[in-house]
N, C-alpha and C positions, 0 to 999 in steps of 0.2 A: 867572796866579790865577783863583782861582774865584770867581763872581759871586755875591753876595748874591741868593737867590731871593725870591719873596712867598710866604707863608702862604696856602693857598687853603682854603677852607671850603665843605664841601658838605653838601646835606641827609643826613641819616641816617649821618651820620660817627661812625666809632667812635673811640673814645681813643686807641688805639694809631695809628690813621690820624692824628690829629691831631697827637699826638706825633712820628710819621714827617715831617710837616710841618714841624715846628721845624726839622730838619736843614737846613734851607733857608735860616732865619735868620742872623745877624750873630753878633757874640759875646758878645751879651746874654743873659740867662737861659734863654730857649727852647732854644738849641742844646745848653747846658749838661744843662737835663732831657733832652733827645733821647740825648745820651751816656750820661747814668745809666741811661736804659733799655735800651742796648747793652750796659753793663758787668755789670749786674744780669741781664740773660739770659745772659751768657756764663759766669758765676759758676754759674748753675743748668746750663747745658749741660756745661760741664767739672765737674759735681759738685764744686764747691769746697766746705768748710767756712764756712758764711755765721754769722758774728757780727752780731747787731742792736743797734745801740748806741741806748738811749733816754733823753734826757735831757730835763728839766724835765716839766712837768703835760701828757704827751701824751694820757694815757688819760681826764683831766678835761676835753680839748678834745675829743674825739669822736674818736680815732685808736683806741680801745681795740680795736673789733671788726676792725679791720681786721690790728691785731698779733696778735689769737688765730687770725685765717685764715693768716697767714702761719704759724705754728707748725704748725697741723694741716694747711695743704698742703706741708709739707714744703719751704719757701721760705726758713725761719731754723731754724737749727741750734743756736746759743747766743743767748742773752739776756742782754746787759749792761745793768742799767737803775738809774735813780736809785731812791732809797727812794719819793719820792712818787708814782712811777708804780705802784709796789705799792700802797701804801696806797689810791690812788683806785681802783683795780682792785677792790680789797675793799670799798669804800663801796659801790659799783654792786652788787657781789656779796651783800650783806647789805640788799638793796633801797633802798639811799640812791639819791641824784641828784646830777648836778652841773647847774646852773641858766644860762641865758644871762642875763647882767649886761652890765655897762657900765665901761669904761676910767675914765669920769669920775662915777662913783657914789659918793657921799657916806660917804666910810670911818666916820666917827663915826656916822653913822645906822646904816649895816650892824652895826656892834659894839653898838649899842643894842638890834637886830632879832636878833642870835645868829646873824650872816651873816657867813661870812668870805669873801674876794674872792682869786681867782689870776687877775690879769688882766682880764677881762671875762667872766670864769666865777663863778658865786657856789656855796657850797656850806652847808648848814646845818649849825650846831653839832650838832643833835640826830641827823643822820645820824652825826658822828663817835663821838657817845656810844654809837650802837648798834655803831659799828665796835670802839670798846674793849672793849664786852663779850663781844663775838663773838670777839676775837684773843685775851682772856684765856682765854676757853672752850677755844680751839684749843692753846694753850701748855699747859694742864693736860693735855689729852688724849694729849699726846706722852709714849711711855713715859720713866720718869724714868731710866734706864739712858742712853738716846739724849741727853738733856738735857743730860748732863754734857759732851758735845763734839761739839757741832754745828755742823756748817757752814752757811753764809748757803744755799746750793742745798739743802742736806738741809731746812733748816726751811722755806724757801717752797714745796718738793714736800709738805710735811707740811701748810700751810696749805692748797696747791691740792688735795690730797686729800680736804678738807672742805669746798670750795667747790662747790655744784650748780649755777650760773649758767654756761649753756654759752657764754656770751660772756666770761666770765673768761679772760684770758691764763694766769694762775697756773695755773688748772683743765687746760687745753689743754697747758701744760707738762708735768704731772704726767701726765696721760694721754698724752703722746707721748715722756715720758722727755727731755724736751728742758731741758738746765740752764738755771738763771737766777742769774746773780750778780748781786748789789747791793752793791759794795765800801762804799759810803759808808751802808749800811741805816741806822745809829744816827742818821744825819743826817734824821730823817723821824718821824711820829707812830709808826710802826710800833716806832723804835728806841726811842721813850718808854715805849712798852708794854712793851718786851724789860727795861727798866729796871726798871719798876713790879713786874713779875713775878720779877724776879730780886732783888728784897728779900725775898720770901717763901719761894721755893723754888729750889733749884737751876738754872739756866741758865747755860750757858756755850756762848758763839757763838765759833767757831774761825773766822778770817776766813784765816788761812794754810790751813786745812785746802781750802779754796777753791782756793788755788792749784796745789794736786796735781791736783785734777778737769780746772783749765784748762790745766794744761800738759800732762797727757796729750791732752787733746783737740787742742791745738796738734801735738803731736809725730804723732799717729795719722794728721792733713790730709794728704792729697796736695796740695792748692792750698787755700787761704784767702781769704777775701772779707769785706769789712766795710763795712756800710750804717747809717751813723752819724747820726742826727738829732740836732742840736745839737752838743753835745762835752762839755767838761768832765770828770768820774771816769771816765763810761761810754767816751767816746772813747780817754782814757789807758788804761782798763783793758784794753780790745781792743789795742792797737796795743803795747804794753808785753808782753803775752802774746806775742805773735807776733815779738816780739825773739829769743824762743826758736827760730825756725825762721827768722832773716833778713828777716822782714816779710811782711805780706800782698802777696798776688798781684793783688787788683782791689779798688778801695775807692771808694766813694760817701760824701759828705758834703753832708748840706744844714744850713745855718745861715746866721743873720743877722748873725753876729759879723764884725768886719774882723780882719785879720791885723797891723795897726799897733800895735795896744794890746799885742800880745804874748801874748796869749791863748790858748792851745790851741783852744778853740773857736773861735777865727778864722782860727787857721792853717790854710794849705793841706794837706791831706794829702801833696804833695811834702815839705813839712818832715822828715817821718818818715824819708826816704832817708836823710839824714843821720845818724842815730841807729840805723840799720837794722830800723827797725820796719816799713817799706813797702820792698819791693823796688824796684831801679834801673828794673828794666823792668815794673814793673808797669803795669796800668790804672787809672787815676785819675780823677776828677772831682770838683769841688768846686762844688755849685749854691747859689750864693746867693739866700735867699728865705724864706717862710714853710713851714714844715714841714707846716702843717695844710692847706696848698693844693697844695703840691707832691707830698708823699708818696702821697696818694691817687691822682693822676695817674700816678705813678711805678708802682706797684703794679699799678694797672688795666692800663696797658700792657703791663707784662711777662707778667702772666697770661693776657692775649689773645694774647701771642705764643706763649706755652709751650702754650696752647690748640690754637692753630693747628697745631703741631707733633706734635700726639697721633695 
């Protein structure tokens, strides 16, 4: 049996050196994060097509620039996201902001001040009013013929093409031709604005059209990997698509949910093997913890390793 080692901290230690020290640890979260760094590195070295799954309000929580950097650096090749992350990216792109708040805030008081709460993050209603005006302008700018049969990927590229903020992941995805899929896009403020627009002008969002693009990407890939933050619809969309090629080859999941409730967000990636969404001989790890803490460490570690190999 291998003994548990003690993590050693040194002056001027790099992030990757710290993550490497985590390999000495026991079966708790530190070693899982180190394993995730190894698997992410392997995805890149093996030139796997990497699907990045974004659940929850990650852009509002401060991860927006990291997501954008992964797209620009060719560390993520397909994005599958909740509608919320798209909306909050756009709010920032239209000069809005998200603010440090508190879980214990008085929500009645916030309502009176026209402030919405996302956990311990605050957002001003006025910023969403700007979002509504700007997104309606973008919808109107899309060619009428295109609007008759628009996939979600095409819609998000159209939006990205109009954004000037260099920190926007929508802009980066358009610029680098990285597909973004948001299968539950109507479950967001953007979905509500699509509904409002469609009451006056023709706009048909064809989510089945996205499936063709997604299937083509899966079939063209020699290997596929998934980096899934949270779970929910983005996780299932990624794994479900990879059913077409008998499953992903590599998988990383960071979640705070538990498998005992039977939710997809808490299910270990290994569960997907039984469905053919994950290969039996795949490299997998589930890291239990806060994505906003762990994901920046993971990305910093992997980028340091890849830079060292250049």
